[in-house]
C-alpha positions as CSV (number, residue, x, y, z in Angstrom):
1,X,-21.5,-170.6,75.5
2,X,-20.8,-171.0,79.6
3,X,-21.7,-167.6,80.2
4,X,-25.0,-168.2,78.1
5,X,-25.8,-171.4,80.5
6,X,-25.5,-169.6,83.3
7,X,-27.0,-166.7,82.1
8,X,-30.0,-169.0,81.8
9,X,-30.0,-171.2,84.9
10,X,-30.0,-167.4,86.7
11,X,-33.0,-166.6,85.1
12,X,-34.7,-169.5,85.7
13,X,-34.1,-169.6,89.8
14,X,-34.8,-166.0,90.4
15,X,-38.2,-167.0,88.1
16,X,-38.9,-170.1,90.0
17,X,-38.4,-168.1,93.3
18,X,-40.9,-165.7,92.4
19,X,-43.6,-168.3,91.4
20,X,-42.9,-169.5,94.9
21,X,-43.4,-165.7,96.4
22,X,-46.8,-165.8,94.5
23,X,-47.9,-169.0,96.1
24,X,-47.2,-168.4,99.5
25,X,-48.3,-165.0,99.3
26,X,-52.2,-166.7,97.7
27,X,-51.7,-169.0,100.8
28,X,-51.4,-166.1,103.1
29,X,-54.8,-164.5,102.0
30,X,-56.7,-167.4,102.0
31,X,-55.8,-168.5,105.2
32,X,-56.1,-164.9,106.3
33,X,-59.9,-165.0,104.6
34,X,-60.5,-169.2,106.0
35,X,-59.7,-167.3,109.6
36,X,-62.3,-164.3,109.5
37,X,-64.8,-167.4,108.2
38,X,-66.6,-168.4,111.8
39,X,-67.8,-171.3,110.2
40,X,-65.1,-172.7,108.9
41,X,-63.1,-172.0,112.6
42,X,-65.6,-173.6,114.3
43,X,-65.8,-177.3,112.3
44,X,-61.9,-177.4,112.4
45,X,-61.6,-176.5,116.5
46,X,-60.7,-179.5,118.5
47,X,-64.4,-180.3,120.1
48,X,-62.7,-182.1,123.1
49,X,-62.1,-179.0,125.1
50,X,-61.3,-181.5,128.6
51,X,-57.8,-181.3,128.2
52,X,-58.1,-177.5,128.8
53,X,-59.3,-177.8,131.8
């Protein structure tokens, strides 16, 4: 019984880890797509250029 519970717990942890990795990869792909979108970069950029002098 204890071994079965630990096996289920391990499987659940592995499933959560795989799900987390998929979400992370999706975020990375979305960020890469947005970084290639010039309009997004213009809207996101800081318009205060005085501090870069």
